[in-house]
KEFIBA-71202 format. One record per residue (C-alpha): residue in one letter; residue number from 1; y, x, z. Coordinates in steps of 0.25 Angstrom, whole numbers, always signed. Example, Ala and Ser with C-alpha at 12.3 -4.5 7.8 and 13.67 -1.06 7.14 Angstrom:
+-------+--------+-------+-------+-------+
! balum ! kolvex !     y !     x !     z !
+-------+--------+-------+-------+-------+
!     A !      1 !   -18 !   +49 !   +31 !
!     S !      2 !    -4 !   +55 !   +29 !
+-------+--------+-------+-------+-------+
This chain:
+-------+--------+-------+-------+-------+
! balum ! kolvex !     y !     x !     z !
+-------+--------+-------+-------+-------+
!     M !      1 !  +773 !  +686 !  +279 !
!     K !      2 !  +766 !  +692 !  +267 !
!     S !      3 !  +766 !  +708 !  +268 !
!     E !      4 !  +771 !  +718 !  +257 !
!     K !      5 !  +761 !  +718 !  +246 !
!     Q !      6 !  +751 !  +730 !  +244 !
!     E !      7 !  +741 !  +733 !  +234 !
!     L !      8 !  +729 !  +725 !  +239 !
!     V !      9 !  +715 !  +723 !  +231 !
!     P !     10 !  +702 !  +722 !  +237 !
!     R !     11 !  +692 !  +733 !  +231 !
!     L !     12 !  +683 !  +722 !  +228 !
!     R !     13 !  +687 !  +711 !  +219 !
!     F !     14 !  +681 !  +700 !  +212 !
!     P !     15 !  +682 !  +701 !  +197 !
!     E !     16 !  +692 !  +688 !  +195 !
!     F !     17 !  +701 !  +695 !  +204 !
!     W !     18 !  +702 !  +710 !  +199 !
!     D !     19 !  +715 !  +706 !  +193 !
!     A !     20 !  +720 !  +697 !  +203 !
!     G !     21 !  +730 !  +707 !  +210 !
!     E !     22 !  +733 !  +712 !  +223 !
!     W !     23 !  +730 !  +704 !  +236 !
!     D !     24 !  +741 !  +700 !  +245 !
!     V !     25 !  +743 !  +705 !  +259 !
!     F !     26 !  +749 !  +696 !  +270 !
!     F !     27 !  +751 !  +697 !  +285 !
!     A !     28 !  +740 !  +688 !  +292 !
!     N !     29 !  +750 !  +679 !  +299 !
!     A !     30 !  +755 !  +675 !  +284 !
!     L !     31 !  +742 !  +670 !  +281 !
!     F !     32 !  +736 !  +664 !  +295 !
!     E !     33 !  +744 !  +657 !  +306 !
!     Q !     34 !  +739 !  +656 !  +320 !
!     I !     35 !  +734 !  +643 !  +324 !
!     S !     36 !  +734 !  +637 !  +339 !
!     N !     37 !  +730 !  +623 !  +339 !
!     K !     38 !  +725 !  +617 !  +351 !
!     G !     39 !  +726 !  +602 !  +347 !
!     H !     40 !  +711 !  +598 !  +350 !
!     N !     41 !  +704 !  +590 !  +361 !
!     G !     42 !  +693 !  +599 !  +363 !
!     D !     43 !  +683 !  +592 !  +352 !
!     L !     44 !  +682 !  +604 !  +344 !
!     P !     45 !  +671 !  +614 !  +345 !
!     I !     46 !  +674 !  +627 !  +352 !
!     L !     47 !  +673 !  +639 !  +342 !
!     A !     48 !  +668 !  +652 !  +345 !
!     I !     49 !  +676 !  +663 !  +339 !
!     T !     50 !  +665 !  +673 !  +334 !
!     Q !     51 !  +664 !  +685 !  +325 !
!     E !     52 !  +650 !  +681 !  +320 !
!     Y !     53 !  +653 !  +666 !  +317 !
!     G !     54 !  +667 !  +666 !  +317 !
!     A !     55 !  +673 !  +653 !  +325 !
!     I !     56 !  +661 !  +645 !  +327 !
!     P !     57 !  +658 !  +633 !  +336 !
!     R !     58 !  +652 !  +638 !  +349 !
!     E !     59 !  +640 !  +629 !  +349 !
!     L !     60 !  +636 !  +635 !  +335 !
!     I !     61 !  +634 !  +648 !  +342 !
!     D !     62 !  +630 !  +654 !  +355 !
!     Y !     63 !  +643 !  +654 !  +362 !
!     H !     64 !  +643 !  +650 !  +376 !
!     V !     65 !  +657 !  +650 !  +382 !
!     S !     66 !  +662 !  +639 !  +391 !
!     V !     67 !  +676 !  +632 !  +390 !
!     N !     68 !  +682 !  +621 !  +399 !
!     E !     69 !  +688 !  +610 !  +393 !
!     D !     70 !  +702 !  +614 !  +397 !
!     S !     71 !  +701 !  +627 !  +390 !
!     V !     72 !  +696 !  +620 !  +377 !
!     K !     73 !  +710 !  +613 !  +377 !
!     S !     74 !  +717 !  +626 !  +374 !
!     Y !     75 !  +708 !  +630 !  +363 !
!     K !     76 !  +713 !  +631 !  +349 !
!     I !     77 !  +708 !  +623 !  +335 !
!     V !     78 !  +702 !  +631 !  +325 !
!     E !     79 !  +700 !  +626 !  +312 !
!     N !     80 !  +690 !  +628 !  +301 !
!     G !     81 !  +696 !  +640 !  +292 !
!     D !     82 !  +704 !  +646 !  +305 !
!     F !     83 !  +703 !  +661 !  +309 !
!     I !     84 !  +702 !  +665 !  +324 !
!     I !     85 !  +706 !  +678 !  +330 !
!     S !     86 !  +696 !  +681 !  +340 !
!     L !     87 !  +694 !  +691 !  +352 !
!     R !     88 !  +686 !  +700 !  +343 !
!     S !     89 !  +695 !  +700 !  +329 !
!     F !     90 !  +698 !  +714 !  +332 !
!     Q !     91 !  +682 !  +718 !  +329 !
!     G !     92 !  +678 !  +706 !  +320 !
!     G !     93 !  +690 !  +700 !  +312 !
!     I !     94 !  +695 !  +686 !  +313 !
!     E !     95 !  +685 !  +673 !  +315 !
!     Y !     96 !  +685 !  +662 !  +305 !
!     S !     97 !  +682 !  +648 !  +308 !
!     E !     98 !  +673 !  +638 !  +300 !
!     Y !     99 !  +674 !  +627 !  +311 !
!     R !    100 !  +685 !  +619 !  +319 !
!     G !    101 !  +685 !  +621 !  +333 !
!     I !    102 !  +692 !  +626 !  +345 !
!     C !    103 !  +694 !  +640 !  +350 !
!     S !    104 !  +700 !  +648 !  +363 !
!     P !    105 !  +715 !  +648 !  +363 !
!     A !    106 !  +712 !  +664 !  +364 !
!     Y !    107 !  +709 !  +664 !  +349 !
!     V !    108 !  +720 !  +665 !  +338 !
!     I !    109 !  +717 !  +656 !  +327 !
!     L !    110 !  +722 !  +659 !  +313 !
!     R !    111 !  +724 !  +649 !  +301 !
!     R !    112 !  +728 !  +652 !  +286 !
!     R !    113 !  +743 !  +648 !  +282 !
!     S !    114 !  +740 !  +647 !  +268 !
!     S !    115 !  +731 !  +640 !  +258 !
!     G !    116 !  +731 !  +653 !  +250 !
!     V !    117 !  +723 !  +659 !  +261 !
!     L !    118 !  +707 !  +658 !  +261 !
!     D !    119 !  +701 !  +657 !  +275 !
!     Q !    120 !  +688 !  +662 !  +270 !
!     F !    121 !  +695 !  +673 !  +264 !
!     F !    122 !  +700 !  +678 !  +277 !
!     R !    123 !  +687 !  +675 !  +284 !
!     Y !    124 !  +682 !  +686 !  +278 !
!     Y !    125 !  +695 !  +695 !  +278 !
!     F !    126 !  +696 !  +694 !  +293 !
!     K !    127 !  +681 !  +699 !  +294 !
!     T !    128 !  +684 !  +712 !  +287 !
!     S !    129 !  +686 !  +725 !  +293 !
!     K !    130 !  +699 !  +728 !  +287 !
!     F !    131 !  +705 !  +715 !  +293 !
!     I !    132 !  +700 !  +718 !  +306 !
!     R !    133 !  +705 !  +732 !  +305 !
!     D !    134 !  +719 !  +727 !  +302 !
!     L !    135 !  +718 !  +717 !  +313 !
!     T !    136 !  +716 !  +727 !  +324 !
!     K !    137 !  +722 !  +739 !  +320 !
!     N !    138 !  +735 !  +737 !  +327 !
!     L !    139 !  +728 !  +732 !  +340 !
!     E !    140 !  +726 !  +741 !  +352 !
!     G !    141 !  +715 !  +740 !  +362 !
!     I !    142 !  +710 !  +726 !  +357 !
!     R !    143 !  +697 !  +723 !  +363 !
!     D !    144 !  +688 !  +711 !  +366 !
!     G !    145 !  +698 !  +701 !  +374 !
!     K !    146 !  +709 !  +704 !  +366 !
!     M !    147 !  +713 !  +696 !  +354 !
!     V !    148 !  +720 !  +699 !  +341 !
!     S !    149 !  +733 !  +691 !  +341 !
!     Y !    150 !  +739 !  +684 !  +329 !
!     K !    151 !  +751 !  +693 !  +328 !
!     Q !    152 !  +741 !  +704 !  +327 !
!     F !    153 !  +734 !  +696 !  +316 !
!     S !    154 !  +746 !  +693 !  +309 !
!     E !    155 !  +750 !  +709 !  +307 !
!     V !    156 !  +737 !  +709 !  +299 !
!     Q !    157 !  +739 !  +711 !  +283 !
!     L !    158 !  +729 !  +702 !  +275 !
!     P !    159 !  +725 !  +703 !  +260 !
!     L !    160 !  +726 !  +690 !  +251 !
!     P !    161 !  +721 !  +688 !  +238 !
!     K !    162 !  +723 !  +674 !  +230 !
!     L !    163 !  +715 !  +663 !  +235 !
!     D !    164 !  +705 !  +663 !  +224 !
!     E !    165 !  +701 !  +678 !  +228 !
!     Q !    166 !  +701 !  +675 !  +242 !
!     Q !    167 !  +691 !  +663 !  +240 !
!     K !    168 !  +682 !  +673 !  +231 !
!     I !    169 !  +681 !  +684 !  +242 !
!     A !    170 !  +678 !  +673 !  +253 !
!     D !    171 !  +667 !  +667 !  +244 !
!     C !    172 !  +661 !  +680 !  +241 !
!     L !    173 !  +660 !  +684 !  +255 !
!     S !    174 !  +656 !  +669 !  +259 !
!     S !    175 !  +644 !  +671 !  +249 !
!     L !    176 !  +641 !  +683 !  +256 !
!     D !    177 !  +641 !  +677 !  +270 !
!     A !    178 !  +633 !  +665 !  +265 !
!     L !    179 !  +622 !  +676 !  +261 !
!     I !    180 !  +623 !  +684 !  +274 !
!     T !    181 !  +622 !  +670 !  +282 !
!     A !    182 !  +609 !  +668 !  +273 !
!     Q !    183 !  +604 !  +681 !  +276 !
!     A !    184 !  +606 !  +679 !  +292 !
!     Y !    185 !  +598 !  +665 !  +291 !
!     K !    186 !  +586 !  +672 !  +284 !
!     I !    187 !  +586 !  +681 !  +296 !
!     D !    188 !  +587 !  +670 !  +306 !
!     A !    189 !  +576 !  +663 !  +298 !
!     L !    190 !  +566 !  +675 !  +299 !
!     K !    191 !  +569 !  +677 !  +314 !
!     T !    192 !  +566 !  +663 !  +317 !
!     H !    193 !  +553 !  +663 !  +308 !
!     K !    194 !  +549 !  +676 !  +316 !
!     K !    195 !  +552 !  +669 !  +329 !
!     G !    196 !  +543 !  +657 !  +326 !
!     L !    197 !  +532 !  +665 !  +320 !
!     I !    198 !  +532 !  +674 !  +333 !
!     Q !    199 !  +531 !  +662 !  +342 !
!     Q !    200 !  +518 !  +658 !  +334 !
!     L !    201 !  +512 !  +672 !  +333 !
!     F !    202 !  +512 !  +674 !  +348 !
!     P !    203 !  +506 !  +665 !  +358 !
!     R !    204 !  +515 !  +656 !  +365 !
!     E !    205 !  +516 !  +655 !  +381 !
!     G !    206 !  +502 !  +649 !  +386 !
!     E !    207 !  +495 !  +653 !  +373 !
!     T !    208 !  +487 !  +665 !  +368 !
!     V !    209 !  +485 !  +662 !  +355 !
!     P !    210 !  +497 !  +662 !  +344 !
!     R !    211 !  +500 !  +650 !  +336 !
!     L !    212 !  +500 !  +656 !  +323 !
!     R !    213 !  +490 !  +667 !  +320 !
!     F !    214 !  +487 !  +675 !  +307 !
!     P !    215 !  +474 !  +671 !  +302 !
!     E !    216 !  +466 !  +682 !  +305 !
!     F !    217 !  +468 !  +680 !  +320 !
!     R !    218 !  +466 !  +665 !  +321 !
!     D !    219 !  +453 !  +667 !  +329 !
!     A !    220 !  +456 !  +680 !  +336 !
!     G !    221 !  +458 !  +673 !  +349 !
!     E !    222 !  +468 !  +673 !  +360 !
!     W !    223 !  +479 !  +684 !  +362 !
!     N !    224 !  +479 !  +693 !  +375 !
!     V !    225 !  +488 !  +688 !  +387 !
!     A !    226 !  +496 !  +699 !  +393 !
!     T !    227 !  +510 !  +703 !  +398 !
!     I !    228 !  +518 !  +715 !  +391 !
!     G !    229 !  +515 !  +724 !  +402 !
!     D !    230 !  +500 !  +723 !  +399 !
!     V !    231 !  +502 !  +727 !  +384 !
!     A !    232 !  +514 !  +737 !  +387 !
!     D !    233 !  +521 !  +746 !  +395 !
!     V !    234 !  +535 !  +742 !  +399 !
!     S !    235 !  +546 !  +752 !  +402 !
!     S !    236 !  +561 !  +756 !  +400 !
!     G !    237 !  +569 !  +767 !  +397 !
!     G !    238 !  +583 !  +772 !  +402 !
!     T !    239 !  +597 !  +777 !  +398 !
!     P !    240 !  +601 !  +791 !  +401 !
!     N !    241 !  +613 !  +794 !  +407 !
!     R !    242 !  +625 !  +791 !  +398 !
!     S !    243 !  +634 !  +802 !  +404 !
!     E !    244 !  +625 !  +813 !  +401 !
!     A !    245 !  +628 !  +817 !  +387 !
!     E !    246 !  +617 !  +826 !  +385 !
!     Y !    247 !  +608 !  +814 !  +386 !
!     W !    248 !  +613 !  +806 !  +374 !
!     N !    249 !  +613 !  +809 !  +359 !
!     G !    250 !  +601 !  +815 !  +358 !
!     D !    251 !  +589 !  +812 !  +348 !
!     I !    252 !  +580 !  +803 !  +358 !
!     P !    253 !  +582 !  +788 !  +353 !
!     W !    254 !  +587 !  +780 !  +364 !
!     V !    255 !  +586 !  +764 !  +364 !
!     S !    256 !  +594 !  +754 !  +372 !
!     T !    257 !  +592 !  +738 !  +371 !
!     S !    258 !  +602 !  +737 !  +360 !
!     L !    259 !  +592 !  +741 !  +351 !
!     I !    260 !  +582 !  +731 !  +355 !
!     D !    261 !  +582 !  +720 !  +346 !
!     F !    262 !  +569 !  +715 !  +341 !
!     G !    263 !  +566 !  +726 !  +331 !
!     S !    264 !  +563 !  +740 !  +328 !
!     I !    265 !  +572 !  +751 !  +335 !
!     E !    266 !  +573 !  +762 !  +325 !
!     L !    267 !  +586 !  +769 !  +330 !
!     A !    268 !  +591 !  +771 !  +344 !
!     N !    269 !  +604 !  +769 !  +348 !
!     E !    270 !  +606 !  +782 !  +356 !
!     Y !    271 !  +599 !  +795 !  +357 !
!     L !    272 !  +595 !  +802 !  +369 !
!     T !    273 !  +593 !  +818 !  +373 !
!     R !    274 !  +580 !  +823 !  +379 !
!     Q !    275 !  +589 !  +825 !  +391 !
!     G !    276 !  +593 !  +811 !  +391 !
!     L !    277 !  +579 !  +805 !  +390 !
!     D !    278 !  +574 !  +814 !  +400 !
!     N !    279 !  +584 !  +811 !  +411 !
!     S !    280 !  +583 !  +795 !  +410 !
!     A !    281 !  +573 !  +785 !  +411 !
!     A !    282 !  +573 !  +784 !  +395 !
!     K !    283 !  +560 !  +787 !  +388 !
!     I !    284 !  +555 !  +787 !  +374 !
!     F !    285 !  +548 !  +776 !  +369 !
!     P !    286 !  +539 !  +777 !  +356 !
!     K !    287 !  +541 !  +770 !  +344 !
!     G !    288 !  +534 !  +755 !  +345 !
!     T !    289 !  +539 !  +753 !  +358 !
!     V !    290 !  +544 !  +739 !  +361 !
!     L !    291 !  +557 !  +738 !  +368 !
!     M !    292 !  +562 !  +726 !  +376 !
!     A !    293 !  +577 !  +724 !  +381 !
!     M !    294 !  +577 !  +723 !  +396 !
!     Y !    295 !  +591 !  +719 !  +397 !
!     G !    296 !  +604 !  +719 !  +389 !
!     Q !    297 !  +616 !  +711 !  +385 !
!     G !    298 !  +615 !  +699 !  +376 !
!     K !    299 !  +601 !  +695 !  +371 !
!     T !    300 !  +596 !  +710 !  +372 !
!     R !    301 !  +586 !  +707 !  +384 !
!     G !    302 !  +572 !  +704 !  +378 !
!     K !    303 !  +574 !  +709 !  +364 !
!     V !    304 !  +564 !  +719 !  +359 !
!     A !    305 !  +561 !  +730 !  +349 !
!     V !    306 !  +552 !  +741 !  +345 !
!     L !    307 !  +556 !  +755 !  +346 !
!     G !    308 !  +555 !  +761 !  +331 !
!     I !    309 !  +558 !  +776 !  +336 !
!     D !    310 !  +554 !  +783 !  +349 !
!     A !    311 !  +566 !  +780 !  +358 !
!     A !    312 !  +570 !  +780 !  +374 !
!     I !    313 !  +575 !  +767 !  +378 !
!     N !    314 !  +586 !  +762 !  +389 !
!     Q !    315 !  +582 !  +756 !  +402 !
!     A !    316 !  +586 !  +741 !  +396 !
!     C !    317 !  +574 !  +742 !  +386 !
!     A !    318 !  +559 !  +740 !  +389 !
!     A !    319 !  +550 !  +748 !  +382 !
!     I !    320 !  +536 !  +741 !  +379 !
!     S !    321 !  +525 !  +751 !  +376 !
!     V !    322 !  +514 !  +744 !  +371 !
!     K !    323 !  +500 !  +746 !  +376 !
!     D !    324 !  +488 !  +747 !  +365 !
!     V !    325 !  +485 !  +732 !  +365 !
!     V !    326 !  +498 !  +728 !  +358 !
!     L !    327 !  +506 !  +733 !  +347 !
!     S !    328 !  +521 !  +735 !  +349 !
!     E !    329 !  +525 !  +726 !  +337 !
!     F !    330 !  +518 !  +715 !  +342 !
!     V !    331 !  +523 !  +716 !  +356 !
!     F !    332 !  +537 !  +717 !  +350 !
!     Q !    333 !  +536 !  +705 !  +341 !
!     N !    334 !  +531 !  +697 !  +354 !
!     L !    335 !  +541 !  +701 !  +363 !
!     A !    336 !  +552 !  +699 !  +352 !
!     G !    337 !  +547 !  +684 !  +349 !
!     R !    338 !  +549 !  +682 !  +364 !
!     Y !    339 !  +563 !  +687 !  +366 !
!     D !    340 !  +568 !  +674 !  +372 !
!     E !    341 !  +556 !  +672 !  +381 !
!     I !    342 !  +558 !  +686 !  +386 !
!     R !    343 !  +574 !  +685 !  +388 !
!     K !    344 !  +570 !  +675 !  +399 !
!     I !    345 !  +564 !  +684 !  +407 !
!     S !    346 !  +573 !  +689 !  +418 !
!     N !    347 !  +572 !  +698 !  +430 !
!     A !    348 !  +572 !  +693 !  +444 !
!     G !    349 !  +586 !  +688 !  +448 !
!     G !    350 !  +589 !  +682 !  +435 !
!     Q !    351 !  +594 !  +695 !  +428 !
!     E !    352 !  +591 !  +693 !  +413 !
!     N !    353 !  +584 !  +706 !  +412 !
!     L !    354 !  +570 !  +711 !  +409 !
!     S !    355 !  +562 !  +721 !  +416 !
!     G !    356 !  +550 !  +730 !  +413 !
!     G !    357 !  +542 !  +722 !  +422 !
!     L !    358 !  +546 !  +708 !  +416 !
!     I !    359 !  +543 !  +714 !  +402 !
!     K !    360 !  +529 !  +717 !  +407 !
!     D !    361 !  +527 !  +702 !  +412 !
!     I !    362 !  +530 !  +697 !  +397 !
!     S !    363 !  +518 !  +689 !  +394 !
!     F !    364 !  +511 !  +696 !  +381 !
!     K !    365 !  +500 !  +690 !  +372 !
!     F !    366 !  +493 !  +698 !  +361 !
!     P !    367 !  +482 !  +698 !  +352 !
!     S !    368 !  +472 !  +710 !  +354 !
!     I !    369 !  +478 !  +722 !  +345 !
!     E !    370 !  +464 !  +725 !  +338 !
!     S !    371 !  +465 !  +711 !  +331 !
!     G !    372 !  +477 !  +715 !  +324 !
!     E !    373 !  +485 !  +703 !  +327 !
!     Q !    374 !  +495 !  +710 !  +334 !
!     Q !    375 !  +498 !  +719 !  +322 !
!     I !    376 !  +498 !  +706 !  +312 !
!     I !    377 !  +508 !  +699 !  +321 !
!     A !    378 !  +517 !  +711 !  +323 !
!     E !    379 !  +517 !  +714 !  +308 !
!     S !    380 !  +521 !  +699 !  +304 !
!     L !    381 !  +532 !  +699 !  +313 !
!     T !    382 !  +537 !  +713 !  +310 !
!     S !    383 !  +536 !  +709 !  +296 !
!     L !    384 !  +546 !  +698 !  +298 !
!     D !    385 !  +556 !  +708 !  +306 !
!     N !    386 !  +556 !  +717 !  +294 !
!     M !    387 !  +560 !  +704 !  +286 !
!     I !    388 !  +571 !  +701 !  +296 !
!     A !    389 !  +576 !  +715 !  +296 !
!     A !    390 !  +576 !  +715 !  +281 !
!     H !    391 !  +585 !  +702 !  +281 !
!     A !    392 !  +594 !  +708 !  +293 !
!     E !    393 !  +598 !  +720 !  +283 !
!     K !    394 !  +600 !  +711 !  +272 !
!     L !    395 !  +610 !  +704 !  +281 !
!     E !    396 !  +617 !  +716 !  +286 !
!     A !    397 !  +618 !  +720 !  +271 !
!     L !    398 !  +624 !  +707 !  +267 !
!     K !    399 !  +634 !  +709 !  +279 !
!     S !    400 !  +636 !  +723 !  +276 !
!     H !    401 !  +639 !  +719 !  +260 !
!     K !    402 !  +648 !  +708 !  +265 !
!     K !    403 !  +656 !  +718 !  +273 !
!     G !    404 !  +658 !  +728 !  +262 !
!     L !    405 !  +662 !  +717 !  +252 !
!     M !    406 !  +673 !  +713 !  +261 !
!     Q !    407 !  +678 !  +727 !  +263 !
!     Q !    408 !  +679 !  +726 !  +247 !
!     L !    409 !  +684 !  +712 !  +245 !
!     F !    410 !  +696 !  +714 !  +255 !
!     P !    411 !  +707 !  +724 !  +252 !
!     V !    412 !  +713 !  +733 !  +262 !
!     V !    413 !  +727 !  +729 !  +267 !
!     E !    414 !  +735 !  +742 !  +269 !
!     G !    415 !  +748 !  +742 !  +279 !
!     V !    416 !  +758 !  +735 !  +272 !
!     S !    417 !  +772 !  +731 !  +278 !
!     E !    418 !  +779 !  +716 !  +281 !
+-------+--------+-------+-------+-------+
């Protein structure tokens, strides 16, 4: 049903539509119907419903959830251009599918009712903060595991311009998406280049000379063979009692594993008081200390970073304090390039954790610090890191620009009656 018309125009409009008049407002069930087609024989790809990729075949991403043949029979068919209300729609909007496949019957599938509704237009509108706010404003206690229903979706009011303006907005945002994707590819290409360069700049297992060497070091001879424990002291920190309020909100930076992500740590995520520091195993490590995550959820374990500030660390972080035979940036770059290798190290009993002892036993090869080879290698890889960081900032700027543009291109739908 079409809702009672209100004055509705976006803040930002393309010149050819300045005099095109107001947008219409419809209740969502007037534009989209609920689909539940299970007429398949299981030969279609199973789709994962994700916030990052929308609806996408599971084999295209790292998504491993086993399903049996009987349960697949109950799955619903999703067509290219359908929308899916997911378990996280209250957080990230409604997902779009560019694929034909099947998905769990738990999901609500939406399909446009009219040729006057452009899928690509709503692909963007369903991701706006305005729509997500409207979708969830009447829902109480919604959380993971609870789905937004079709009835609840139906009560949301949707703005709709004429088809040519829908197309213009969709084309604009699609072009911006193409720029964002190209920028992300640049970053991935640089990371791949760095990974390959590291494999050449450091000797491989069983070798004592790197396969790629700067010209001035080609005749410099073999590297030293040692362990991390030979070239650095390894220790960890601690976490003050959370129930003691006087231990927190001080001025001493405190770092946990959440900040360890192959870069320089310039800001802490929490701060301790002097009392909190003195009454825990936490201790301050100087700027330049290499940190390694000893354990953590997901892919945290084995990640490394360099302290860009003096800071205390928690017990899940290993502080690698280098001796005067190596440079901290050289150690950081070496360990960063061996992330996959280091993750395979585990404690006795199969626990996927690292300990100080295991980290000390990690093999480590290095040229003499006096030769300057460590410095050149560290500087070249740090330069690549800076380039990657600059491109990452540009990517975030593009994403921020898109978010701001979407806020301007779609008008706010105020409450109207049926």
